[in-house]
DSSP file (Angstrom, degrees, kcal/mol; ACC not computed):
  #  RESIDUE AA STRUCTURE BP1 BP2  ACC     N-H-->O    O-->H-N    N-H-->O    O-->H-N    TCO  KAPPA ALPHA  PHI   PSI    X-CA   Y-CA   Z-CA
    1    1 A M     >        0   0    0      0, 0.0     4,-1.9     0, 0.0     6,-0.3   0.000 360.0 360.0 360.0 -44.3   16.9    1.4   26.3
    2    2 A V  T  4  +     0   0    0      1,-0.2     3,-0.4     2,-0.2     5,-0.1   0.958 360.0  49.0 -67.5 -42.3   17.4   -2.2   27.8
    3    3 A E  T  4 S+     0   0    0      1,-0.3    -1,-0.2     2,-0.1     3,-0.1   0.825 111.2  48.3 -64.7 -33.1   13.7   -2.2   29.2
    4    4 A L  T  4 S-     0   0    0      1,-0.1    80,-0.4    -3,-0.1    79,-0.3   0.811  98.7-155.4 -72.0 -31.4   12.2   -1.1   26.0
    5    5 A G     <  +     0   0    0     -4,-1.9    -1,-0.1    -3,-0.4     3,-0.1  -0.174  55.8 108.8  73.5-178.1   14.1   -3.7   24.0
    6    6 A G        +     0   0    0      1,-0.2     2,-0.5    -4,-0.1    -4,-0.1   0.405  59.8  94.5  94.4  -9.5   14.8   -3.1   20.4
    7    7 A T  S    S-     0   0    0     -6,-0.3    -1,-0.2    -5,-0.1    -2,-0.1  -0.980  78.5-118.6-125.2 131.4   18.5   -2.4   20.8
    8    8 A A    >>  -     0   0    0     -2,-0.5     4,-1.8     1,-0.1     3,-1.2  -0.343  18.2-126.6 -64.7 139.1   21.0   -5.1   20.2
    9    9 A P  H 3> S+     0   0    0      0, 0.0     4,-1.2     0, 0.0    -1,-0.1   0.797 109.5  62.2 -57.8 -30.9   23.2   -6.0   23.3
   10   10 A E  H 34 S+     0   0    0      2,-0.2     4,-0.3     1,-0.2    -2,-0.1   0.801 104.8  49.1 -69.0 -28.3   26.3   -5.6   21.3
   11   11 A V  H X4 S+     0   0    0     -3,-1.2     3,-1.3     1,-0.2     7,-0.3   0.912 110.6  48.3 -71.6 -47.6   25.3   -2.0   20.8
   12   12 A L  H 3< S+     0   0    0     -4,-1.8    -2,-0.2     1,-0.3    -1,-0.2   0.670 105.1  59.1 -72.2 -10.0   24.6   -1.3   24.4
   13   13 A A  T 3< S+     0   0    0     -4,-1.2     2,-1.0    -5,-0.2    -1,-0.3   0.588  86.2  89.3 -82.7 -14.5   27.9   -2.9   25.3
   14   14 A H    <>  -     0   0    0     -3,-1.3     4,-2.4    -4,-0.3     3,-0.3  -0.749  62.3-168.3 -82.7  91.5   29.7   -0.3   23.2
   15   15 A E  H  > S+     0   0    0     -2,-1.0     4,-2.4     1,-0.2    -1,-0.2   0.873  83.7  49.2 -63.5 -41.5   30.3    2.5   25.6
   16   16 A Q  H  > S+     0   0    0      1,-0.2     4,-2.3     2,-0.2    -1,-0.2   0.886 111.2  50.1 -59.8 -41.1   31.3    5.0   23.0
   17   17 A L  H  > S+     0   0    0     -3,-0.3     4,-1.9     2,-0.2    -2,-0.2   0.914 110.7  50.6 -69.8 -39.2   28.2    4.3   20.8
   18   18 A V  H  X S+     0   0    0     -4,-2.4     4,-2.2    -7,-0.3    -2,-0.2   0.950 108.1  50.9 -61.5 -49.3   25.9    4.6   23.7
   19   19 A R  H  < S+     0   0    0     -4,-2.4    -1,-0.2    -5,-0.2    -2,-0.2   0.908 111.2  50.3 -55.6 -40.5   27.4    7.9   24.7
   20   20 A A  H  < S+     0   0    0     -4,-2.3     4,-0.5     1,-0.2    -1,-0.2   0.902 113.8  44.2 -61.4 -39.8   26.9    9.1   21.1
   21   21 A M  H >X S+     0   0    0     -4,-1.9     4,-2.3     1,-0.2     3,-0.6   0.787  95.3  78.7 -81.1 -29.4   23.2    7.9   21.1
   22   22 A L  H 3X S+     0   0    0     -4,-2.2     4,-2.6     1,-0.3     5,-0.2   0.830  89.5  52.2 -60.0 -41.0   22.2    9.3   24.5
   23   23 A P  H 3> S+     0   0    0      0, 0.0     4,-2.0     0, 0.0    -1,-0.3   0.905 114.4  43.9 -61.5 -37.9   21.8   13.0   23.5
   24   24 A V  H <> S+     0   0    0     -3,-0.6     4,-2.6    -4,-0.5    -2,-0.2   0.951 115.4  46.6 -75.6 -43.8   19.5   12.0   20.7
   25   25 A L  H  X S+     0   0    0     -4,-2.3     4,-2.7     1,-0.2     5,-0.2   0.921 113.2  49.9 -55.6 -48.5   17.5    9.6   22.8
   26   26 A R  H  X S+     0   0    0     -4,-2.6     4,-2.0    -5,-0.2    -1,-0.2   0.884 112.0  48.2 -62.4 -42.8   17.3   12.2   25.6
   27   27 A A  H  X S+     0   0    0     -4,-2.0     4,-2.6     2,-0.2    -2,-0.2   0.899 113.0  49.4 -62.0 -46.0   16.0   14.9   23.0
   28   28 A D  H  X S+     0   0    0     -4,-2.6     4,-2.5     1,-0.2     5,-0.2   0.964 112.0  46.0 -68.3 -49.0   13.5   12.3   21.7
   29   29 A L  H  X S+     0   0    0     -4,-2.7     4,-2.3     1,-0.2     5,-0.2   0.910 113.5  51.4 -57.4 -44.1   12.2   11.4   25.1
   30   30 A R  H  X S+     0   0    0     -4,-2.0     4,-2.1     2,-0.2    -1,-0.2   0.903 109.5  48.8 -57.2 -46.6   12.0   15.2   26.0
   31   31 A A  H  X S+     0   0    0     -4,-2.6     4,-1.4     1,-0.2    -1,-0.2   0.904 113.3  47.4 -66.4 -40.3   10.0   16.0   22.9
   32   32 A A  H  < S+     0   0    0     -4,-2.5    -2,-0.2     1,-0.2    -1,-0.2   0.861 115.1  46.0 -63.7 -36.4    7.6   13.1   23.7
   33   33 A E  H  < S+     0   0    0     -4,-2.3    -2,-0.2    -5,-0.2    -1,-0.2   0.805 120.4  36.1 -73.6 -37.1    7.2   14.1   27.3
   34   34 A T  H  < S+     0   0    0     -4,-2.1    -2,-0.2    -5,-0.2    -1,-0.2   0.618  87.9 111.5 -98.9  -9.1    6.7   17.9   26.7
   35   35 A Y     <  +     0   0    0     -4,-1.4    -4,-0.0    -5,-0.2    -3,-0.0  -0.423  39.2 175.6 -73.4 137.4    4.6   17.9   23.4
   36   36 A G        -     0   0    0     -2,-0.1     3,-0.1     3,-0.0    -3,-0.0  -0.982  31.3-114.1-141.5 131.2    1.0   19.0   23.7
   37   37 A P        -     0   0    0      0, 0.0     2,-0.3     0, 0.0     3,-0.0  -0.270  31.8-113.3 -66.0 148.1   -1.4   19.5   20.8
   38   38 A R    >   -     0   0    0      1,-0.1     3,-1.3     3,-0.1     2,-0.1  -0.660  40.3-107.1 -78.0 136.3   -2.6   23.0   20.0
   39   39 A S  T 3  S+     0   0    0     -2,-0.3     3,-0.1     1,-0.2    -1,-0.1  -0.413  99.8  23.7 -76.2 146.0   -6.3   23.3   20.8
   40   40 A G  T 3  S+     0   0    0      1,-0.2     2,-1.0    -2,-0.1    -1,-0.2   0.202  87.1 117.1  91.3 -15.7   -8.6   23.5   17.8
   41   41 A N    <   +     0   0    0     -3,-1.3     2,-0.4    29,-0.0    -1,-0.2  -0.770  41.3 172.3 -91.0 104.7   -6.2   21.7   15.4
   42   42 A M        -     0   0    0     -2,-1.0    28,-0.2    -3,-0.1     2,-0.2  -0.876  32.1-123.8-111.9 140.7   -8.1   18.5   14.4
   43   43 A L  B     -a   70   0A   0     26,-2.9    28,-2.5    -2,-0.4    29,-0.3  -0.558  13.3-156.9 -69.1 145.7   -7.0   16.1   11.7
   44   44 A E        +     0   0    0     -2,-0.2    -1,-0.1    26,-0.2    26,-0.1   0.121  67.0  79.4-110.7  23.8   -9.7   15.5    9.0
   45   45 A C  S    S-     0   0    0     27,-0.1    27,-0.4     1,-0.1    -2,-0.1  -0.883  91.3 -87.1-123.3 156.8   -8.4   12.2    7.9
   46   46 A P        -     0   0    0      0, 0.0     2,-0.4     0, 0.0    28,-0.2  -0.261  40.1-142.9 -62.5 155.2   -8.7    8.7    9.3
   47   47 A V  E     -b   74   0B   0     26,-2.5    28,-2.5    -4,-0.1     2,-0.5  -0.978  10.4-164.2-118.7 129.0   -6.1    7.7   11.9
   48   48 A S  E     -b   75   0B   0     -2,-0.4     2,-0.4    26,-0.2    28,-0.2  -0.970   5.9-162.6-114.2 127.5   -4.7    4.3   12.2
   49   49 A V  E     -b   76   0B   0     26,-2.8    28,-3.2    -2,-0.5     2,-0.4  -0.928   1.1-164.3-113.7 132.2   -2.8    3.4   15.4
   50   50 A L  E     +b   77   0B   0     -2,-0.4     2,-0.3    26,-0.2    28,-0.2  -0.979  19.5 165.2-115.4 127.5   -0.4    0.4   15.5
   51   51 A V  E     -b   78   0B   0     26,-2.1    28,-2.6    -2,-0.4     2,-0.4  -0.970  37.5-115.6-143.4 154.5    0.6   -0.9   18.9
   52   52 A G  E >   -b   79   0B   0     -2,-0.3     3,-1.6    26,-0.2    28,-0.2  -0.726  22.0-135.3 -89.5 137.9    2.2   -4.0   20.4
   53   53 A T  T 3  S+     0   0    0     26,-3.4    29,-0.2    -2,-0.4    27,-0.1   0.809 106.5  43.4 -65.7 -24.2   -0.1   -6.0   22.8
   54   54 A D  T 3  S+     0   0    0     27,-4.2     2,-0.9    25,-0.3    -1,-0.3   0.214  79.9 132.4-107.2  18.3    2.8   -6.2   25.3
   55   55 A D    X   -     0   0    0     -3,-1.6     3,-1.2    26,-0.4    27,-0.1  -0.580  38.0-168.3 -75.2 102.1    3.9   -2.7   25.1
   56   56 A A  T 3  S+     0   0    0     -2,-0.9    -1,-0.2     1,-0.2     3,-0.1   0.538  84.1  57.5 -66.9  -6.3    4.4   -1.3   28.6
   57   57 A E  T 3  S+     0   0    0      1,-0.2     2,-0.5   -53,-0.1    -1,-0.2   0.657 104.0  51.6-101.6 -11.1    4.7    2.2   27.4
   58   58 A V    <   -     0   0    0     -3,-1.2    -1,-0.2    -6,-0.1     2,-0.2  -0.954  69.9-159.8-125.3 115.8    1.4    2.4   25.5
   59   59 A T     >  -     0   0    0     -2,-0.5     4,-1.7     1,-0.1     5,-0.2  -0.533  34.8-110.3 -84.6 159.7   -2.0    1.5   27.2
   60   60 A D  H  > S+     0   0    0      1,-0.2     4,-2.5     2,-0.2     5,-0.2   0.842 120.6  53.5 -48.8 -39.5   -5.1    0.7   25.3
   61   61 A A  H  > S+     0   0    0      1,-0.2     4,-1.6     2,-0.2    -1,-0.2   0.899 109.0  48.6 -68.0 -39.9   -6.6    4.0   26.5
   62   62 A E  H  4 S+     0   0    0      2,-0.2     4,-0.3     1,-0.2    -1,-0.2   0.797 112.1  47.8 -72.9 -27.1   -3.6    5.9   25.2
   63   63 A A  H >< S+     0   0    0     -4,-1.7     3,-1.4     2,-0.2    -2,-0.2   0.931 115.0  44.5 -75.9 -51.0   -3.8    4.1   21.8
   64   64 A T  H >< S+     0   0    0     -4,-2.5     3,-2.0     1,-0.2     4,-0.2   0.775  97.1  77.4 -67.3 -24.5   -7.6    4.7   21.4
   65   65 A A  G >< S+     0   0    0     -4,-1.6     3,-1.8     1,-0.3    -1,-0.2   0.712  74.0  79.9 -55.9 -23.4   -7.2    8.4   22.6
   66   66 A W  G X  S+     0   0    0     -3,-1.4     3,-1.8    -4,-0.3    -1,-0.3   0.757  77.5  72.9 -54.8 -24.8   -5.8    9.2   19.1
   67   67 A G  G X  S+     0   0    0     -3,-2.0     3,-1.3     1,-0.3    -1,-0.3   0.806  83.3  65.4 -57.6 -32.9   -9.3    9.3   18.1
   68   68 A A  G <  S+     0   0    0     -3,-1.8    -1,-0.3     1,-0.3    -2,-0.2   0.572  93.9  62.0 -66.7 -10.3   -9.8   12.5   19.9
   69   69 A H  G <  S+     0   0    0     -3,-1.8   -26,-2.9    -4,-0.2     2,-0.4   0.220 100.3  56.4-106.6   8.2   -7.4   14.2   17.4
   70   70 A T  B <   -a   43   0A   0     -3,-1.3   -26,-0.2   -28,-0.2     4,-0.1  -0.988  60.8-147.9-140.4 147.9   -9.4   13.6   14.2
   71   71 A T  S    S+     0   0    0    -28,-2.5   -27,-0.2    -2,-0.4     2,-0.1   0.513  88.9  66.8 -86.2  -6.5  -12.9   14.3   12.8
   72   72 A A  S    S-     0   0    0    -27,-0.4    -2,-0.2   -29,-0.3   -27,-0.1  -0.145 103.1 -59.4 -96.5-172.7  -12.6   11.1   10.9
   73   73 A S        -     0   0    0     -2,-0.1   -26,-2.5   -29,-0.1     2,-0.4  -0.358  41.7-156.1 -74.3 154.7  -12.4    7.5   11.9
   74   74 A C  E     -b   47   0B   0    -28,-0.2     2,-0.4    -2,-0.1   -26,-0.2  -0.981  11.2-175.4-136.3 121.4   -9.7    6.1   14.3
   75   75 A T  E     -b   48   0B   0    -28,-2.5   -26,-2.8    -2,-0.4     2,-0.5  -0.973  15.8-148.0-123.1 138.6   -8.8    2.3   14.3
   76   76 A V  E     -b   49   0B   0     -2,-0.4     2,-0.5   -28,-0.2   -26,-0.2  -0.897  10.9-168.2-104.1 127.5   -6.4    0.5   16.6
   77   77 A R  E     -b   50   0B   0    -28,-3.2   -26,-2.1    -2,-0.5     2,-0.4  -0.971  12.3-154.3-115.5 124.0   -4.6   -2.4   15.0
   78   78 A R  E     -b   51   0B   0     -2,-0.5     2,-0.4   -28,-0.2   -26,-0.2  -0.895   8.9-169.2-102.8 130.6   -2.7   -4.7   17.7
   79   79 A Y  E     -b   52   0B   0    -28,-2.6   -26,-3.4    -2,-0.4   -25,-0.3  -0.905  33.2-102.1-115.5 141.5    0.3   -6.9   17.0
   80   80 A S  S    S+     0   0    0     -2,-0.4     2,-0.2   -28,-0.2     8,-0.1  -0.397  83.3  50.6 -59.5 136.2    1.8   -9.4   19.2
   81   81 A G  S    S-     0   0    0     -2,-0.1   -27,-4.2     7,-0.0   -26,-0.4  -0.726  81.8 -74.7 124.1-178.6    5.0   -8.1   20.9
   82   82 A G  S >  S-     0   0    0     -2,-0.2     3,-1.6   -28,-0.2   -27,-0.3  -0.003  76.5 -47.3-104.1-151.3    6.2   -5.2   22.9
   83   83 A H  T 3  S+     0   0    0      1,-0.3     3,-0.3   -79,-0.3   -78,-0.1   0.778 137.0  48.7 -60.6 -26.2    7.2   -1.5   21.9
   84   84 A F  T >   +     0   0    0    -80,-0.4     3,-1.8     1,-0.2     4,-0.4  -0.216  67.2 137.0-103.8  43.9    9.2   -2.8   19.0
   85   85 A F  T X>  +     0   0    0     -3,-1.6     4,-1.2     1,-0.3     3,-1.1   0.695  57.8  79.3 -57.7 -24.0    6.7   -5.2   17.5
   86   86 A L  H 3> S+     0   0    0     -3,-0.3     4,-0.6     1,-0.3    -1,-0.3   0.812  82.2  62.6 -55.5 -31.0    7.6   -3.9   14.2
   87   87 A D  H <4 S+     0   0    0     -3,-1.8    -1,-0.3     1,-0.2     3,-0.2   0.814 111.4  38.6 -65.9 -26.7   10.7   -6.2   14.2
   88   88 A L  H <4 S+     0   0    0     -3,-1.1    -1,-0.2    -4,-0.4    -2,-0.2   0.647 126.9  34.3 -91.6 -15.3    8.4   -9.2   14.4
   89   89 A H  H  X S+     0   0    0     -4,-1.2     4,-3.0    -3,-0.2     5,-0.3   0.074  70.7 127.2-131.8  24.5    5.7   -7.9   12.0
   90   90 A A  H  X S+     0   0    0     -4,-0.6     4,-2.7     1,-0.2     5,-0.2   0.909  78.1  47.1 -56.4 -47.6    7.4   -5.8    9.3
   91   91 A D  H  > S+     0   0    0      1,-0.2     4,-1.9     2,-0.2    -1,-0.2   0.890 114.9  46.5 -61.6 -43.0    5.8   -7.5    6.3
   92   92 A D  H  > S+     0   0    0      2,-0.2     4,-2.1     1,-0.2    -1,-0.2   0.861 112.8  49.9 -72.1 -39.0    2.3   -7.5    7.8
   93   93 A V  H  X S+     0   0    0     -4,-3.0     4,-2.8     2,-0.2    -2,-0.2   0.894 109.9  50.2 -64.5 -40.6    2.6   -3.8    8.8
   94   94 A C  H  X S+     0   0    0     -4,-2.7     4,-2.2    -5,-0.3    -2,-0.2   0.892 110.2  50.7 -59.0 -40.6    3.8   -2.8    5.4
   95   95 A R  H  X S+     0   0    0     -4,-1.9     4,-2.0     2,-0.2    -2,-0.2   0.901 109.5  50.8 -62.1 -44.1    1.0   -4.6    3.9
   96   96 A H  H  X S+     0   0    0     -4,-2.1     4,-2.0     2,-0.2     3,-0.3   0.960 110.0  49.7 -54.2 -56.8   -1.4   -2.9    6.2
   97   97 A L  H  X S+     0   0    0     -4,-2.8     4,-1.7     1,-0.2    -2,-0.2   0.815 108.8  51.7 -59.2 -32.0   -0.1    0.5    5.3
   98   98 A V  H  <>S+     0   0    0     -4,-2.2     5,-1.8     2,-0.2    -1,-0.2   0.872 108.4  51.7 -66.1 -37.3   -0.3   -0.2    1.6
   99   99 A S  H ><5S+     0   0    0     -4,-2.0     3,-1.1    -3,-0.3    -2,-0.2   0.867 109.2  51.1 -62.3 -39.0   -3.9   -1.2    2.0
  100  100 A L  H 3<5S+     0   0    0     -4,-2.0    -2,-0.2     1,-0.2    -1,-0.2   0.882 109.6  49.7 -62.2 -39.3   -4.5    2.1    3.9
  101  101 A L  T 3<5S-     0   0    0     -4,-1.7    -1,-0.2    -5,-0.2    -2,-0.2   0.518 111.0-125.0 -85.9   0.3   -3.0    4.1    1.2
  102  102 A G  T < 5       0   0    0     -3,-1.1    -3,-0.2    -4,-0.2    -2,-0.1   0.629 360.0 360.0  71.9  13.6   -5.1    2.3   -1.5
  103  103 A A      <       0   0    0     -5,-1.8    -4,-0.2     0, 0.0    -1,-0.1   0.445 360.0 360.0 -80.1 360.0   -2.1    1.2   -3.4
């Protein structure tokens, strides 16, 4: 959690809170590590991938690989920052999502 960032030091310093969060975090990581798409199930809609330029957890190849899961277009939009780039770019990300939805 420390390496990824995105968690306030005050939260990490609170032992009971960390103990309460760990089962959820472990389950989330286990799901991410063990998930595999079923063959033949392709999306038929455009895919937009948002990624931080300094995210050590997501490579450019992994971001662009989402294109293999759709029969439509796939675009990758990069934001400055790491895994939690959203903290720095929430307004821009929201504007981008609204534009994708055509609202």
